[in-house]
Residue, then its C-alpha position, 0 to 999 in steps of 0.5 A: m138912461i133916465q125914463y119918465f113914465c107919465s100918465s099924462i101931462a094933466k096940469p094945464d100949465g105943464y109940468t109941476e114944480i117937482v117934475a120941472t126941477r128933476l127934468k132940469k137936472d136930468i136933461k144935461n144938454t138941449k141940442r136935439l129933441i126927438f118926437i115919436p108920435s102914436i099915430p104917425e100918419d096923422k101929421i096935423e096931430t103930430s105937429h100939435q103935440i110937438e108944439k104942446h110939448l115944446a111949450y111945456f119945456n119953454m115954461i120951465g126954461i128948457q129950449f132945444e136947438e133942434v126938434v126932430d119929428i121922427t116920421k120925417e126922418i124915418n128913411n134917412d140913412n143917418l137914423k141911428e145917428i139922429v136917435i143915439n145923439s139926441d138928448v131927449i126922446i118923447l113918445g107921444g100919447g094916443n094908440p099904443l098898439i099903432q105906436m109899438d108896431y111903428i117903433k118895431k117896424h123901423g128898429l126904433d126899439v133897438l136904438m132906444k135900448d142903447f140910448n143913454n139920455v132921457i126918454i119921456g113916455i106920455s100915456a101910450g108912449a109910457m105903455c110902449m116903454s113898458e114890459y107889456i102893453i095892456i089893453t082892457p075892453c073899454s071903448e069902441e076903439y078898444p073892444k077887447k083885451i090885448i096883451k102885447k110886448g112893449m120895449n121893456l126898457s125898465a122891466i116894469t109894466i104901467f097902466p095909465h089913467f087909473n083914476i079911482t076915488n077909493i081902493n074898492q071901486k069897480t069901474i073907472d069912467n074916463d070920458l069915452e072909456i069905461i075901465e072894468i077894474s076886474d079886467i086888470e085884476e085878472i090880467s095881474k094874476n099872470i103879469s105882476p106887478i102892474y103900476l097903475l098911474a093916476d091923472i088926478p089931481n096931478s098926472c102921476i109921473l114915475r121916474a126910472t133909472k137902473t137902480r130906482f123907481q121913483i114917483l115924482d108927482g101924483t098918485a100911483y097904485i100897484i096891483k099884484d096877483g089881483k090885489i090893488s094897494a097904494y104904491i109908495d116908493 
């Protein structure tokens, strides 16, 4: 299994050249792509996200013969075959808590642990792939601290949208979310290390295999026992 932990796909025209080159090497076949949304009942947003990600792939010359919205197949008797025999799984962005509940409810976590191809997690999706999903009090949607078990596909925990301009910064203003860095520092005293992925200037994308973690593009930090430092793989 090859995993891509993405803070976002922030570049307006999709994947950067570095990431595109690696994806084209990792994706061996293009028969089936599966999309797992973060808010399954929002059919319009799910359709929009699928179209967006297909456009990103098209830009780099990757086209899939079949695209499966998992919400339309979840009651299918052949769900295991659909998942295991796909070439790429994308876990979309949004609310990781809703997404993780949906994944576990339908046994998708078990199926993905046995998956042998490429999994790409975007923001919330990357958090669900992690050992832990970490939410700090930052908005009306997320008013309190939450630590929840993710799928633990690679024994790492990531925190997306960590857009700091200096290492001593106290808060991060991500539009509708204000993140207090002290909250993450406190959590890291019990969960460590945490990989902090930025979106600026390019989205940070971490590629993981059984033997290596590699930052393909963008900027990452790591926090251990309350101390933040730049991450260099």
